[in-house]
C-alpha positions in Angstrom: 119.7 88.4 92.7 120.0 90.3 95.9 118.2 89.3 99.1 115.9 92.3 98.9 114.8 91.4 95.3 114.0 87.9 96.5 111.8 89.1 99.3 108.7 90.1 97.3 108.5 86.9 95.3 109.1 84.9 98.5 106.3 86.8 100.3 103.9 86.2 97.3 104.8 82.5 97.2 104.2 82.2 101.0 100.8 84.0 100.7 99.8 81.6 97.9 100.9 78.6 99.8 98.9 79.7 102.9 95.6 79.5 101.0 93.8 76.4 102.3 93.7 73.5 99.8 90.0 73.0 100.5 89.1 76.2 98.7 87.8 75.9 95.2 90.2 76.8 92.4 89.0 80.2 91.0 90.8 82.3 88.4 90.0 86.0 88.3 91.0 88.4 85.5 92.0 91.3 87.7 92.0 93.7 84.7 88.2 93.3 84.6 87.3 93.9 88.3 85.2 97.0 88.6 85.4 99.4 91.5 81.9 98.3 92.6 83.0 94.6 92.7 86.2 95.6 94.6 84.5 97.8 97.3 81.6 95.4 97.8 83.7 92.2 98.2 82.0 90.7 95.1 85.1 89.0 93.8 87.3 88.6 96.9 88.5 90.4 99.9 89.7 93.8 98.8 92.8 93.4 100.8 93.8 90.3 98.8 93.1 92.2 95.5 95.1 95.2 96.8 98.1 93.0 97.6 98.1 91.5 94.1 97.5 94.9 92.4 100.3 96.5 94.5 102.7 93.9 93.4 101.7 94.2 89.8 101.8 98.0 89.8 105.1 98.3 91.6 106.6 95.4 89.5 105.8 97.4 86.4 107.8 100.3 88.0 110.7 97.9 88.7 110.4 98.2 92.5 110.7 95.2 94.7 110.3 97.0 98.0 107.1 96.9 100.0 106.3 99.9 102.3 103.5 98.5 104.4 102.3 101.9 105.7 102.2 103.3 102.1 100.5 100.2 100.8 97.7 100.8 103.4 97.4 104.5 102.4 97.4 103.7 98.7 94.8 101.0 99.1 92.5 103.4 101.1 93.0 106.1 98.5 92.0 103.7 95.7 89.0 102.5 97.8 87.8 106.0 98.3 88.2 106.7 94.5 86.3 103.5 93.7 83.4 104.4 96.0 82.9 107.6 94.0 83.4 105.8 90.6 81.8 102.3 90.9 81.8 101.6 87.2 85.5 102.3 86.7 87.9 99.3 86.5 90.1 99.0 89.6 93.2 98.9 87.5 92.2 102.3 86.0 91.4 103.6 89.5 94.9 102.7 90.6 96.5 104.6 87.7 94.2 107.6 88.3 95.1 107.7 92.0 98.8 106.7 91.9 99.7 107.7 88.3 100.4 105.3 85.4 103.0 102.7 85.8 105.7 102.6 83.1 105.2 100.1 80.3 
C-alpha cells in the first residue's frame, strides 16, 4: 500500500484516538441522521459527522485523497441543502449535492 493510501486511515485512527477516554461510548447510525439533527447539533458536532461522511463517501469512490478546501466547500453545500430540507437524511443530502457514490 502506498504512503498516500495509508494517510487517510492513519488520520482517521489519530482522530479516534484523540477522543478523550472520559467521554461516554455512544454509537450512532449515520445513515439515520436527519438534516435537522445534523444542522442543529442534535447528534454531534456537524464537523465530526462531515469528516466521517466525507471518508465514507470518498471511500466508496475509491479515493484516498483529502482536499481540505474542497471538504469545507462540500460540507457547507450539504449544510445549506439540509437547512432547506430538514426531514431529509444527511446521507441522501450528500448524494443530492455531490452525486451518488458508486456502489
